PQR file with spaces between the fields and no chain letter, atoms N, CA, C, O and H, PARSE charges and radii, in Angstrom:
ATOM       1  N    MET     1     -81.833   79.299  -49.156 -0.4000 1.5000
ATOM       2  CA   MET     1     -83.146   79.219  -48.546 -0.0000 2.0000
ATOM       3  C    MET     1     -83.311   80.416  -47.604  0.5500 1.7000
ATOM       4  O    MET     1     -82.366   80.800  -46.915 -0.5500 1.4000
ATOM       5  N    ARG     2     -84.491   80.995  -47.576 -0.4000 1.5000
ATOM       6  CA   ARG     2     -84.754   82.158  -46.733 -0.0000 2.0000
ATOM       7  C    ARG     2     -84.733   81.776  -45.260  0.5500 1.7000
ATOM       8  O    ARG     2     -85.145   80.681  -44.877 -0.5500 1.4000
ATOM       9  H    ARG     2     -85.259   80.683  -48.136  0.4000 1.0000
ATOM      10  N    ILE     3     -84.241   82.707  -44.441 -0.4000 1.5000
ATOM      11  CA   ILE     3     -84.139   82.453  -43.003 -0.0000 2.0000
ATOM      12  C    ILE     3     -85.512   82.197  -42.394  0.5500 1.7000
ATOM      13  O    ILE     3     -85.638   81.386  -41.477 -0.5500 1.4000
ATOM      14  H    ILE     3     -83.907   83.597  -44.752  0.4000 1.0000
ATOM      15  N    GLN     4     -86.532   82.871  -42.886 -0.4000 1.5000
ATOM      16  CA   GLN     4     -87.888   82.687  -42.362 -0.0000 2.0000
ATOM      17  C    GLN     4     -88.342   81.238  -42.551  0.5500 1.7000
ATOM      18  O    GLN     4     -88.946   80.655  -41.651 -0.5500 1.4000
ATOM      19  H    GLN     4     -86.430   83.530  -43.632  0.4000 1.0000
ATOM      20  N    ILE     5     -88.059   80.671  -43.694 -0.4000 1.5000
ATOM      21  CA   ILE     5     -88.434   79.280  -43.972 -0.0000 2.0000
ATOM      22  C    ILE     5     -87.670   78.329  -43.054  0.5500 1.7000
ATOM      23  O    ILE     5     -88.251   77.399  -42.496 -0.5500 1.4000
ATOM      24  H    ILE     5     -87.568   81.146  -44.425  0.4000 1.0000
ATOM      25  N    LEU     6     -86.367   78.565  -42.900 -0.4000 1.5000
ATOM      26  CA   LEU     6     -85.565   77.709  -42.021 -0.0000 2.0000
ATOM      27  C    LEU     6     -86.062   77.758  -40.583  0.5500 1.7000
ATOM      28  O    LEU     6     -86.172   76.728  -39.918 -0.5500 1.4000
ATOM      29  H    LEU     6     -85.895   79.321  -43.354  0.4000 1.0000
ATOM      30  N    LEU     7     -86.360   78.956  -40.112 -0.4000 1.5000
ATOM      31  CA   LEU     7     -86.845   79.087  -38.736 -0.0000 2.0000
ATOM      32  C    LEU     7     -88.197   78.411  -38.549  0.5500 1.7000
ATOM      33  O    LEU     7     -88.452   77.814  -37.503 -0.5500 1.4000
ATOM      34  H    LEU     7     -86.271   79.793  -40.653  0.4000 1.0000
ATOM      35  N    ASN     8     -89.054   78.499  -39.541 -0.4000 1.5000
ATOM      36  CA   ASN     8     -90.349   77.809  -39.450 -0.0000 2.0000
ATOM      37  C    ASN     8     -90.173   76.298  -39.449  0.5500 1.7000
ATOM      38  O    ASN     8     -90.889   75.588  -38.744 -0.5500 1.4000
ATOM      39  H    ASN     8     -88.847   78.984  -40.391  0.4000 1.0000
ATOM      40  N    LYS     9     -89.224   75.806  -40.236 -0.4000 1.5000
ATOM      41  CA   LYS     9     -88.958   74.365  -40.250 -0.0000 2.0000
ATOM      42  C    LYS     9     -88.403   73.902  -38.904  0.5500 1.7000
ATOM      43  O    LYS     9     -88.757   72.826  -38.422 -0.5500 1.4000
ATOM      44  H    LYS     9     -88.642   76.383  -40.809  0.4000 1.0000
ATOM      45  N    LEU    10     -87.539   74.707  -38.299 -0.4000 1.5000
ATOM      46  CA   LEU    10     -87.024   74.367  -36.975 -0.0000 2.0000
ATOM      47  C    LEU    10     -88.153   74.361  -35.951  0.5500 1.7000
ATOM      48  O    LEU    10     -88.214   73.475  -35.100 -0.5500 1.4000
ATOM      49  H    LEU    10     -87.251   75.581  -38.690  0.4000 1.0000
ATOM      50  N    LYS    11     -89.034   75.332  -36.029 -0.4000 1.5000
ATOM      51  CA   LYS    11     -90.179   75.390  -35.114 -0.0000 2.0000
ATOM      52  C    LYS    11     -91.083   74.174  -35.326  0.5500 1.7000
ATOM      53  O    LYS    11     -91.547   73.563  -34.363 -0.5500 1.4000
ATOM      54  H    LYS    11     -88.984   76.052  -36.721  0.4000 1.0000
ATOM      55  N    ASP    12     -91.330   73.827  -36.590 -0.4000 1.5000
ATOM      56  CA   ASP    12     -92.171   72.664  -36.894 -0.0000 2.0000
ATOM      57  C    ASP    12     -91.553   71.362  -36.388  0.5500 1.7000
ATOM      58  O    ASP    12     -92.264   70.395  -36.115 -0.5500 1.4000
ATOM      59  H    ASP    12     -90.954   74.323  -37.372  0.4000 1.0000
ATOM      60  N    SER    13     -90.223   71.346  -36.266 -0.4000 1.5000
ATOM      61  CA   SER    13     -89.549   70.138  -35.778 -0.0000 2.0000
ATOM      62  C    SER    13     -89.671   69.992  -34.267  0.5500 1.7000
ATOM      63  O    SER    13     -89.282   68.969  -33.703 -0.5500 1.4000
ATOM      64  H    SER    13     -89.646   72.132  -36.488  0.4000 1.0000
ATOM      65  N    GLY    14     -90.217   71.027  -33.607 -0.4000 1.5000
ATOM      66  CA   GLY    14     -90.424   70.934  -32.171 -0.0000 2.0000
ATOM      67  C    GLY    14     -89.599   71.891  -31.341  0.5500 1.7000
ATOM      68  O    GLY    14     -89.766   71.941  -30.122 -0.5500 1.4000
ATOM      69  H    GLY    14     -90.532   71.858  -34.065  0.4000 1.0000
ATOM      70  N    MET    15     -88.712   72.655  -31.962 -0.4000 1.5000
ATOM      71  CA   MET    15     -87.901   73.613  -31.212 -0.0000 2.0000
ATOM      72  C    MET    15     -88.709   74.875  -30.914  0.5500 1.7000
ATOM      73  O    MET    15     -89.495   75.329  -31.746 -0.5500 1.4000
ATOM      74  H    MET    15     -88.576   72.615  -32.952  0.4000 1.0000
ATOM      75  N    THR    16     -88.512   75.429  -29.742 -0.4000 1.5000
ATOM      76  CA   THR    16     -89.155   76.699  -29.411 -0.0000 2.0000
ATOM      77  C    THR    16     -88.263   77.845  -29.900  0.5500 1.7000
ATOM      78  O    THR    16     -87.086   77.647  -30.203 -0.5500 1.4000
ATOM      79  H    THR    16     -87.874   75.061  -29.066  0.4000 1.0000
ATOM      80  N    ASP    17     -88.841   79.038  -29.970 -0.4000 1.5000
ATOM      81  CA   ASP    17     -88.049   80.208  -30.343 -0.0000 2.0000
ATOM      82  C    ASP    17     -86.915   80.426  -29.344  0.5500 1.7000
ATOM      83  O    ASP    17     -85.816   80.834  -29.722 -0.5500 1.4000
ATOM      84  H    ASP    17     -89.797   79.200  -29.725  0.4000 1.0000
ATOM      85  N    TYR    18     -87.185   80.156  -28.083 -0.4000 1.5000
ATOM      86  CA   TYR    18     -86.153   80.295  -27.055 -0.0000 2.0000
ATOM      87  C    TYR    18     -84.987   79.335  -27.324  0.5500 1.7000
ATOM      88  O    TYR    18     -83.826   79.735  -27.252 -0.5500 1.4000
ATOM      89  H    TYR    18     -88.077   79.825  -27.777  0.4000 1.0000
ATOM      90  N    GLU    19     -85.294   78.080  -27.630 -0.4000 1.5000
ATOM      91  CA   GLU    19     -84.247   77.094  -27.891 -0.0000 2.0000
ATOM      92  C    GLU    19     -83.442   77.453  -29.132  0.5500 1.7000
ATOM      93  O    GLU    19     -82.218   77.316  -29.152 -0.5500 1.4000
ATOM      94  H    GLU    19     -86.238   77.755  -27.688  0.4000 1.0000
ATOM      95  N    ILE    20     -84.138   77.913  -30.163 -0.4000 1.5000
ATOM      96  CA   ILE    20     -83.442   78.329  -31.388 -0.0000 2.0000
ATOM      97  C    ILE    20     -82.526   79.509  -31.069  0.5500 1.7000
ATOM      98  O    ILE    20     -81.355   79.518  -31.449 -0.5500 1.4000
ATOM      99  H    ILE    20     -85.131   78.025  -30.146  0.4000 1.0000
ATOM     100  N    GLY    21     -83.069   80.495  -30.372 -0.4000 1.5000
ATOM     101  CA   GLY    21     -82.281   81.664  -30.021 -0.0000 2.0000
ATOM     102  C    GLY    21     -81.059   81.332  -29.189  0.5500 1.7000
ATOM     103  O    GLY    21     -79.972   81.864  -29.415 -0.5500 1.4000
ATOM     104  H    GLY    21     -84.020   80.487  -30.064  0.4000 1.0000
ATOM     105  N    LYS    22     -81.250   80.453  -28.232 -0.4000 1.5000
ATOM     106  CA   LYS    22     -80.129   80.033  -27.383 -0.0000 2.0000
ATOM     107  C    LYS    22     -79.052   79.348  -28.225  0.5500 1.7000
ATOM     108  O    LYS    22     -77.859   79.544  -27.990 -0.5500 1.4000
ATOM     109  H    LYS    22     -82.133   80.021  -28.049  0.4000 1.0000
ATOM     110  N    SER    23     -79.469   78.554  -29.195 -0.4000 1.5000
ATOM     111  CA   SER    23     -78.529   77.827  -30.047 -0.0000 2.0000
ATOM     112  C    SER    23     -77.736   78.750  -30.970  0.5500 1.7000
ATOM     113  O    SER    23     -76.588   78.461  -31.308 -0.5500 1.4000
ATOM     114  H    SER    23     -80.438   78.395  -29.386  0.4000 1.0000
ATOM     115  N    ILE    24     -78.353   79.864  -31.377 -0.4000 1.5000
ATOM     116  CA   ILE    24     -77.669   80.772  -32.309 -0.0000 2.0000
ATOM     117  C    ILE    24     -77.251   82.084  -31.641  0.5500 1.7000
ATOM     118  O    ILE    24     -76.821   83.022  -32.312 -0.5500 1.4000
ATOM     119  H    ILE    24     -79.286   80.099  -31.102  0.4000 1.0000
ATOM     120  N    CYS    25     -77.383   82.139  -30.308 -0.4000 1.5000
ATOM     121  CA   CYS    25     -76.920   83.280  -29.495 -0.0000 2.0000
ATOM     122  C    CYS    25     -77.644   84.587  -29.809  0.5500 1.7000
ATOM     123  O    CYS    25     -77.015   85.635  -29.953 -0.5500 1.4000
ATOM     124  H    CYS    25     -77.733   81.378  -29.763  0.4000 1.0000
ATOM     125  N    VAL    26     -78.961   84.517  -29.912 -0.4000 1.5000
ATOM     126  CA   VAL    26     -79.791   85.719  -30.046 -0.0000 2.0000
ATOM     127  C    VAL    26     -81.000   85.565  -29.131  0.5500 1.7000
ATOM     128  O    VAL    26     -81.354   84.447  -28.756 -0.5500 1.4000
ATOM     129  H    VAL    26     -79.473   83.665  -29.795  0.4000 1.0000
ATOM     130  N    PRO    27     -81.638   86.679  -28.767 -0.5600 1.5000
ATOM     131  CA   PRO    27     -82.834   86.588  -27.927  0.2800 2.0000
ATOM     132  C    PRO    27     -84.001   85.914  -28.652  0.5500 1.7000
ATOM     133  O    PRO    27     -84.075   85.916  -29.881 -0.5500 1.4000
ATOM     134  N    GLN    28     -84.890   85.349  -27.874 -0.4000 1.5000
ATOM     135  CA   GLN    28     -86.099   84.713  -28.417 -0.0000 2.0000
ATOM     136  C    GLN    28     -86.886   85.695  -29.266  0.5500 1.7000
ATOM     137  O    GLN    28     -87.454   85.314  -30.290 -0.5500 1.4000
ATOM     138  H    GLN    28     -84.830   85.348  -26.876  0.4000 1.0000
ATOM     139  N    SER    29     -86.927   86.958  -28.852 -0.4000 1.5000
ATOM     140  CA   SER    29     -87.696   87.966  -29.590 -0.0000 2.0000
ATOM     141  C    SER    29     -87.150   88.174  -30.998  0.5500 1.7000
ATOM     142  O    SER    29     -87.923   88.407  -31.927 -0.5500 1.4000
ATOM     143  H    SER    29     -86.466   87.267  -28.021  0.4000 1.0000
ATOM     144  N    THR    30     -85.845   88.095  -31.172 -0.4000 1.5000
ATOM     145  CA   THR    30     -85.248   88.233  -32.503 -0.0000 2.0000
ATOM     146  C    THR    30     -85.652   87.066  -33.386  0.5500 1.7000
ATOM     147  O    THR    30     -85.996   87.256  -34.552 -0.5500 1.4000
ATOM     148  H    THR    30     -85.217   87.905  -30.417  0.4000 1.0000
ATOM     149  N    VAL    31     -85.612   85.859  -32.836 -0.4000 1.5000
ATOM     150  CA   VAL    31     -86.036   84.674  -33.589 -0.0000 2.0000
ATOM     151  C    VAL    31     -87.492   84.832  -34.018  0.5500 1.7000
ATOM     152  O    VAL    31     -87.839   84.558  -35.167 -0.5500 1.4000
ATOM     153  H    VAL    31     -85.332   85.705  -31.888  0.4000 1.0000
ATOM     154  N    ASN    32     -88.334   85.269  -33.100 -0.4000 1.5000
ATOM     155  CA   ASN    32     -89.750   85.444  -33.392 -0.0000 2.0000
ATOM     156  C    ASN    32     -89.960   86.464  -34.507  0.5500 1.7000
ATOM     157  O    ASN    32     -90.755   86.229  -35.418 -0.5500 1.4000
ATOM     158  H    ASN    32     -88.053   85.492  -32.167  0.4000 1.0000
ATOM     159  N    ARG    33     -89.261   87.586  -34.447 -0.4000 1.5000
ATOM     160  CA   ARG    33     -89.400   88.625  -35.479 -0.0000 2.0000
ATOM     161  C    ARG    33     -88.923   88.134  -36.843  0.5500 1.7000
ATOM     162  O    ARG    33     -89.544   88.428  -37.864 -0.5500 1.4000
ATOM     163  H    ARG    33     -88.615   87.777  -33.708  0.4000 1.0000
ATOM     164  N    LEU    34     -87.835   87.397  -36.858 -0.4000 1.5000
ATOM     165  CA   LEU    34     -87.342   86.850  -38.126 -0.0000 2.0000
ATOM     166  C    LEU    34     -88.301   85.797  -38.682  0.5500 1.7000
ATOM     167  O    LEU    34     -88.595   85.776  -39.877 -0.5500 1.4000
ATOM     168  H    LEU    34     -87.331   87.158  -36.029  0.4000 1.0000
ATOM     169  N    ARG    35     -88.778   84.932  -37.803 -0.4000 1.5000
ATOM     170  CA   ARG    35     -89.669   83.854  -38.236 -0.0000 2.0000
ATOM     171  C    ARG    35     -90.992   84.389  -38.759  0.5500 1.7000
ATOM     172  O    ARG    35     -91.568   83.827  -39.690 -0.5500 1.4000
ATOM     173  H    ARG    35     -88.539   84.949  -36.832  0.4000 1.0000
ATOM     174  N    ASN    36     -91.479   85.479  -38.159 -0.4000 1.5000
ATOM     175  CA   ASN    36     -92.757   86.057  -38.579 -0.0000 2.0000
ATOM     176  C    ASN    36     -92.623   87.102  -39.678  0.5500 1.7000
ATOM     177  O    ASN    36     -93.619   87.692  -40.096 -0.5500 1.4000
ATOM     178  H    ASN    36     -91.011   85.935  -37.403  0.4000 1.0000
ATOM     179  N    GLY    37     -91.400   87.336  -40.150 -0.4000 1.5000
ATOM     180  CA   GLY    37     -91.209   88.259  -41.263 -0.0000 2.0000
ATOM     181  C    GLY    37     -91.197   89.728  -40.884  0.5500 1.7000
ATOM     182  O    GLY    37     -91.239   90.589  -41.763 -0.5500 1.4000
ATOM     183  H    GLY    37     -90.591   86.857  -39.811  0.4000 1.0000
ATOM     184  N    ILE    38     -91.140   90.036  -39.589 -0.4000 1.5000
ATOM     185  CA   ILE    38     -91.072   91.431  -39.160 -0.0000 2.0000
ATOM     186  C    ILE    38     -89.708   92.009  -39.536  0.5500 1.7000
ATOM     187  O    ILE    38     -89.621   93.126  -40.047 -0.5500 1.4000
ATOM     188  H    ILE    38     -91.106   89.337  -38.875  0.4000 1.0000
ATOM     189  N    HIS    39     -88.641   91.240  -39.280 -0.4000 1.5000
ATOM     190  CA   HIS    39     -87.311   91.592  -39.777 -0.0000 2.0000
ATOM     191  C    HIS    39     -87.144   90.831  -41.087  0.5500 1.7000
ATOM     192  O    HIS    39     -87.211   89.602  -41.108 -0.5500 1.4000
ATOM     193  H    HIS    39     -88.711   90.333  -38.866  0.4000 1.0000
ATOM     194  N    LYS    40     -86.930   91.548  -42.160 -0.4000 1.5000
ATOM     195  CA   LYS    40     -86.822   90.913  -43.475 -0.0000 2.0000
ATOM     196  C    LYS    40     -85.433   90.357  -43.745  0.5500 1.7000
ATOM     197  O    LYS    40     -85.272   89.468  -44.582 -0.5500 1.4000
ATOM     198  H    LYS    40     -86.876   92.547  -42.143  0.4000 1.0000
ATOM     199  N    SER    41     -84.423   90.874  -43.042 -0.4000 1.5000
ATOM     200  CA   SER    41     -83.061   90.401  -43.291 -0.0000 2.0000
ATOM     201  C    SER    41     -82.292   90.331  -41.974  0.5500 1.7000
ATOM     202  O    SER    41     -82.733   90.833  -40.940 -0.5500 1.4000
ATOM     203  H    SER    41     -84.553   91.596  -42.363  0.4000 1.0000
ATOM     204  N    THR    42     -81.140   89.699  -42.050 -0.4000 1.5000
ATOM     205  CA   THR    42     -80.284   89.555  -40.873 -0.0000 2.0000
ATOM     206  C    THR    42     -78.841   89.485  -41.339  0.5500 1.7000
ATOM     207  O    THR    42     -78.573   89.485  -42.541 -0.5500 1.4000
ATOM     208  H    THR    42     -80.781   89.292  -42.890  0.4000 1.0000
ATOM     209  N    SER    43     -77.924   89.426  -40.411 -0.4000 1.5000
ATOM     210  CA   SER    43     -76.506   89.348  -40.776 -0.0000 2.0000
ATOM     211  C    SER    43     -76.195   87.986  -41.396  0.5500 1.7000
ATOM     212  O    SER    43     -76.892   86.998  -41.170 -0.5500 1.4000
ATOM     213  H    SER    43     -78.141   89.426  -39.435  0.4000 1.0000
ATOM     214  N    TYR    44     -75.145   87.975  -42.169 -0.4000 1.5000
ATOM     215  CA   TYR    44     -74.704   86.729  -42.790 -0.0000 2.0000
ATOM     216  C    TYR    44     -74.336   85.705  -41.713  0.5500 1.7000
ATOM     217  O    TYR    44     -74.653   84.523  -41.844 -0.5500 1.4000
ATOM     218  H    TYR    44     -74.578   88.779  -42.353  0.4000 1.0000
ATOM     219  N    GLU    45     -73.672   86.156  -40.658 -0.4000 1.5000
ATOM     220  CA   GLU    45     -73.255   85.260  -39.583 -0.0000 2.0000
ATOM     221  C    GLU    45     -74.460   84.611  -38.905  0.5500 1.7000
ATOM     222  O    GLU    45     -74.437   83.421  -38.593 -0.5500 1.4000
ATOM     223  H    GLU    45     -73.414   87.117  -40.552  0.4000 1.0000
ATOM     224  N    ARG    46     -75.510   85.398  -38.679 -0.4000 1.5000
ATOM     225  CA   ARG    46     -76.719   84.856  -38.052 -0.0000 2.0000
ATOM     226  C    ARG    46     -77.387   83.847  -38.983  0.5500 1.7000
ATOM     227  O    ARG    46     -77.835   82.788  -38.542 -0.5500 1.4000
ATOM     228  H    ARG    46     -75.529   86.365  -38.933  0.4000 1.0000
ATOM     229  N    TYR    47     -77.451   84.178  -40.267 -0.4000 1.5000
ATOM     230  CA   TYR    47     -78.031   83.254  -41.241 -0.0000 2.0000
ATOM     231  C    TYR    47     -77.256   81.938  -41.250  0.5500 1.7000
ATOM     232  O    TYR    47     -77.851   80.860  -41.252 -0.5500 1.4000
ATOM     233  H    TYR    47     -77.087   85.037  -40.625  0.4000 1.0000
ATOM     234  N    GLU    48     -75.936   82.030  -41.256 -0.4000 1.5000
ATOM     235  CA   GLU    48     -75.110   80.821  -41.259 -0.0000 2.0000
ATOM     236  C    GLU    48     -75.325   79.999  -39.986  0.5500 1.7000
ATOM     237  O    GLU    48     -75.297   78.770  -40.039 -0.5500 1.4000
ATOM     238  H    GLU    48     -75.453   82.906  -41.254  0.4000 1.0000
ATOM     239  N    ALA    49     -75.537   80.653  -38.856 -0.4000 1.5000
ATOM     240  CA   ALA    49     -75.800   79.940  -37.606 -0.0000 2.0000
ATOM     241  C    ALA    49     -77.122   79.170  -37.699  0.5500 1.7000
ATOM     242  O    ALA    49     -77.221   78.048  -37.203 -0.5500 1.4000
ATOM     243  H    ALA    49     -75.560   81.652  -38.814  0.4000 1.0000
ATOM     244  N    VAL    50     -78.132   79.767  -38.329 -0.4000 1.5000
ATOM     245  CA   VAL    50     -79.424   79.088  -38.505 -0.0000 2.0000
ATOM     246  C    VAL    50     -79.267   77.907  -39.451  0.5500 1.7000
ATOM     247  O    VAL    50     -79.825   76.838  -39.203 -0.5500 1.4000
ATOM     248  H    VAL    50     -78.051   80.679  -38.732  0.4000 1.0000
ATOM     249  N    VAL    51     -78.518   78.086  -40.527 -0.4000 1.5000
ATOM     250  CA   VAL    51     -78.273   76.989  -41.473 -0.0000 2.0000
ATOM     251  C    VAL    51     -77.558   75.839  -40.768  0.5500 1.7000
ATOM     252  O    VAL    51     -77.926   74.675  -40.928 -0.5500 1.4000
ATOM     253  H    VAL    51     -78.065   78.954  -40.729  0.4000 1.0000
ATOM     254  N    LYS    52     -76.540   76.176  -39.991 -0.4000 1.5000
ATOM     255  CA   LYS    52     -75.794   75.142  -39.258 -0.0000 2.0000
ATOM     256  C    LYS    52     -76.714   74.375  -38.309  0.5500 1.7000
ATOM     257  O    LYS    52     -76.650   73.148  -38.235 -0.5500 1.4000
ATOM     258  H    LYS    52     -76.241   77.121  -39.861  0.4000 1.0000
ATOM     259  N    LEU    53     -77.565   75.092  -37.589 -0.4000 1.5000
ATOM     260  CA   LEU    53     -78.505   74.447  -36.670 -0.0000 2.0000
ATOM     261  C    LEU    53     -79.469   73.538  -37.425  0.5500 1.7000
ATOM     262  O    LEU    53     -79.752   72.423  -36.987 -0.5500 1.4000
ATOM     263  H    LEU    53     -77.617   76.088  -37.649  0.4000 1.0000
ATOM     264  N    ALA    54     -79.971   74.016  -38.556 -0.4000 1.5000
ATOM     265  CA   ALA    54     -80.896   73.216  -39.366 -0.0000 2.0000
ATOM     266  C    ALA    54     -80.215   71.941  -39.857  0.5500 1.7000
ATOM     267  O    ALA    54     -80.842   70.883  -39.907 -0.5500 1.4000
ATOM     268  H    ALA    54     -79.742   74.922  -38.912  0.4000 1.0000
ATOM     269  N    LYS    55     -78.947   72.034  -40.215 -0.4000 1.5000
ATOM     270  CA   LYS    55     -78.207   70.844  -40.634 -0.0000 2.0000
ATOM     271  C    LYS    55     -78.001   69.885  -39.467  0.5500 1.7000
ATOM     272  O    LYS    55     -78.120   68.670  -39.630 -0.5500 1.4000
ATOM     273  H    LYS    55     -78.437   72.894  -40.175  0.4000 1.0000
ATOM     274  N    GLU    56     -77.693   70.427  -38.295 -0.4000 1.5000
ATOM     275  CA   GLU    56     -77.508   69.578  -37.107 -0.0000 2.0000
ATOM     276  C    GLU    56     -78.798   68.842  -36.752  0.5500 1.7000
ATOM     277  O    GLU    56     -78.761   67.692  -36.313 -0.5500 1.4000
ATOM     278  H    GLU    56     -77.596   71.413  -38.162  0.4000 1.0000
ATOM     279  N    LYS    57     -79.926   69.499  -36.939 -0.4000 1.5000
ATOM     280  CA   LYS    57     -81.224   68.898  -36.637 -0.0000 2.0000
ATOM     281  C    LYS    57     -81.764   68.081  -37.813  0.5500 1.7000
ATOM     282  O    LYS    57     -82.882   67.568  -37.763 -0.5500 1.4000
ATOM     283  H    LYS    57     -79.956   70.433  -37.295  0.4000 1.0000
ATOM     284  N    GLU    58     -80.955   67.968  -38.874 -0.4000 1.5000
ATOM     285  CA   GLU    58     -81.292   67.202  -40.085 -0.0000 2.0000
ATOM     286  C    GLU    58     -82.570   67.705  -40.750  0.5500 1.7000
ATOM     287  O    GLU    58     -83.361   66.921  -41.274 -0.5500 1.4000
ATOM     288  H    GLU    58     -80.047   68.385  -38.915  0.4000 1.0000
ATOM     289  N    ILE    59     -82.763   69.035  -40.721 -0.4000 1.5000
ATOM     290  CA   ILE    59     -83.889   69.665  -41.396 -0.0000 2.0000
ATOM     291  C    ILE    59     -83.531   69.886  -42.861  0.5500 1.7000
ATOM     292  O    ILE    59     -84.370   69.756  -43.751 -0.5500 1.4000
ATOM     293  H    ILE    59     -82.120   69.673  -40.296  0.4000 1.0000
ATOM     294  N    ILE    60     -82.253   70.225  -43.090 -0.4000 1.5000
ATOM     295  CA   ILE    60     -81.728   70.374  -44.451 -0.0000 2.0000
ATOM     296  C    ILE    60     -80.442   69.580  -44.538  0.5500 1.7000
ATOM     297  O    ILE    60     -79.905   69.129  -43.527 -0.5500 1.4000
ATOM     298  H    ILE    60     -81.571   70.331  -42.366  0.4000 1.0000
ATOM     299  N    GLN    61     -79.954   69.414  -45.754 -0.4000 1.5000
ATOM     300  CA   GLN    61     -78.707   68.642  -45.935 -0.0000 2.0000
ATOM     301  C    GLN    61     -77.536   69.529  -46.157  0.5500 1.7000
ATOM     302  O    GLN    61     -76.417   69.044  -46.326 -0.5500 1.4000
ATOM     303  H    GLN    61     -80.390   69.780  -46.576  0.4000 1.0000
């Protein structure tokens, strides 16, 4: 699943960009750029951190 979709699902669940960023150890601005498609790609480690967070929040299985 694309990181942009995961970040939008996390945002839709009620998390702010700041909270997401804090959870995955990146600035809010990076989360915002990824979520809005300004950054098209990211590191594998960052992607895995977003996937892990989405699983913890029961957004994905």
